[in-house]
N, C-alpha and C positions, 0 to 999 in steps of 0.2 A: 459607415461607421466603422471606425478601430475598434478593438477590444480594450477594455481599461484594465492593464494586468501590472498587478501590484504585489509586493510582499509586504508579509507580514511586518519587518524590520524598519521600511520606509515608513509606516505611521507609527512608530518607538519614538519617545524623545530619548535624547542621546547625550551623553559629555562626552567633550576630546579625552578627559582624563579617567574615568569610566562609567557603565551605562548605568542609567537612574532605572530604581524599583520601578517594577512593574505596578501602573494603578490598578485599581479594583475593575476597571475597565476593559484593562487588556488581560488580566488574569481569566477574565470570564468569557472573553473575545475569542468566536469560532478559527480554530487555524487553517481553516476552508468556507471561504464566503463566494460561493459564485449566485451570480444573478441575471438571467436573459442571455444565459452561455449560448451561441449561435457559430455553428463550423457547415460550412456551406461547399459543399464538392460539386462543380460544374453547378448544374442547376438542382441538387439533390442537398436540402440541407439536413447533416446527419443528427446532429446538434438545435435544437431547436426553441430555444428560451428554456434551458434548464436553470431551473434554483435548486442549490444544493451548500447548504453548510454542514459542516462533519469539527464537531467538539475536540478542542486539546484530549489528548487521551483516549478516543472516541474509536469505535472499528465499526468500518461500516463495510458495507457487502454491497457490490454493483453487482447483478443479474441482467439479462439479457440474451436474444436469440443473436446468430452469427450477424453482422454486419450492422447490428442496431448503434455503433460507437461507441461501444464502451469503452478500446484502446484508445480512440479518440481524446474521449474526453480523461482518462489516464496519463498520456501526452500532451496535454495542454497542464495540467497540473505539475508536469513534472518539466517545466518548459522545454518540451520535444514536440511540437507545435504549438503552433496563434490562434486563439478563437478569434473568429470574421465580426463578432459584435459581445456586446456584454461586459460586467466586471468578475475578475478572476481575484482574488485573494486568496495568499499561499503563503504559508513561513518560508523563511530565506535559506532552510537548512532543511533539505528534503531529497530520500533517493528511491530508487527504482531498483525492482525484483521482477526480470521476467521470469519466462517459462524457462528460455535456456539458462543455464549459469553464466555464460559470457565472461571465463575466466578466460586471461592471455595466457594460452600456452608455454610462452616461454618462462613464465614467470613462476618459482615457486609459490606454496601457497601461501602461504605468509605476507610473501608480497604482494601477491594476487588482494590479501584485506587489507592490506594497506597503501596499495597504491593511488596516487593522487591524495594521500596527507601532509601534513606539513612535515618535512623532516623535521626529526628532533632525538633527541635522547628516550623518548617515550612508545617513540613510535613502535620497535618492537615489541617492548608491553604493551601495550597498547593491543596490537594487532594478537598475541597470546590470549591475553583478555578474551579477543574476541572470539579465537577460536574454543576457549576452553566453555566459554557456554553453547556451543554447538557442538562437546563433546570432539572435537579434530585437535589438542591441542598437540596431540603425538603425531598429525598428519604436519607438519607446520615447514616442514621441510620437502615433501611428495610434491611429485610433478602433480599436473592436472589430468592430466592424460590416464594415470594410475588412478585416478577417482572412480568411483561408481555414481549410477547417476543420482542419486539421493546425498551422496559427500559433496559432490561437486554444486547439489543447488546448497548446500550450509554454509558452504564455502562462501558462495555469494549471498546469503544472511548476514552471515559475518562482517563483511565486505560493507551491505549498505546500516549495518545500527553502527560500526566501529564509529561512524561519523556522529552518533545520536541523533539524527534526525526528527525535528519537529514534526515531517511528514514522510510519512513509508507508504511509498506505491508496491501494490503487488499486484504483477498482469498475469493471473496462473499460473504460478507456480509452480505451483503441485500437478498439472495440467501431463508431464511427459514421464510419472513416477509410477510404480507397480502402487498396487489398494495397499500393501502392507505398507509401503513406504512413505505411501500418501497419506497417511490416518498420523505415522510418527510425527511427518514433517508438521503438520498439523497443528499436534499437541505440540509439540515444538517452539512453532510462529508463536502460539495463544500465549503460551509460557515466556517468551522473551519480551511481546507487547505489553503483559501484564506488569514488564518486569522495568521498562525503558519505560513506556509509557506515551510514545509518541499517536498523533492521530494517524490511522490505517483506512486506505483505501482498498479493497480487496477485489479485483476483478475476477468473473469466474464463471464458466458453467453451471457449475458442482451447486444445486440445491441444496442438498446435504448439508455440504462443507460451509456453504453460506450461513445455514441454521446451527452449525456448530461451533463456529468462532467468532460470529460477528453482532455489536451490541444492536445494528439496525442492520437490516436490510433493502436495500432502494433496486426498483426496476424500471432498464431504459427499454423504452419502447417508442417509436413512432415520433424519436427526435427529443420526447418529454419523458418525466421521471410518472409511471401509471401508477408505484407505489412506494411510498418510504414508512418504513414499519418499525417498530422495537421490537429486540427480541425479547420475550419475557419467559421463554420457558425457562426452570429452572436447572441450574449447573447440577452435576456433572449431564451436560446434555445426550440422552439417549435417543436413536430414532424410534424405538419401540413407545417414548412418552407420547398420551394422545394429544397434548400441545404441539408438540413438534411434529406429528404427522398433521396435526390441521394445519398449521403454518406451513410445510413444506408443499399441501393440497392446492393454499392458496395461490401460492407464490407457481407452482408448477399450472394451476392455472391460469395465470398471467400471461407467464410463455407461452399458451397453446397449447400445453398440454395436458389433458382432461382424462 
């Protein structure tokens, strides 16, 4: 059986002159809709019937031990891999930020941000605005080799958000950063997501990071989602808050850490 992979745009009514306004059903439809998702490598089903929905503007963190299929799931949502079975409904505009910034060494910072955008008078202005949002407008003409790890990852984030994605996929984007830079990047991502309101899926091994940033946390285990729980900890989320600590303890238990 082959997977039914569809973009949200394919389901929306359209006109050759101008797009039709979204219906009430389309406005409330999830940005991501997975049903019965399976991905098999050899004889092993890494994803074995995953059901997941992510609302527009919702931030979901995905936890799981190494090798459980977290990145495989993200790659399928980003059209970098294909499901073997199931329904995959995703919006047409989606971007990925990886653990490594993956900047083009031969292009300056601004050119890295706008790479792939349609050519036009607004491209430079759009790129500079995106760099300003991540605090790097003064680095527009710098070369990637001159940036720190945190600065390079901020450029990668600006490159993802400049396209105004409906779905932002984050694959452990802070894992290579030092602890202080990581916290600052978490705050920056949280602020930018609130401002741009894409649906977000964050793949992470860091339970505290998941609880600190996400509206919901899901845990992938044995090819299925073992937990799907809303984060109700009050903001600003403090690890010393008993509710934060209680959720952290339950999530660690799901991951086999007691």
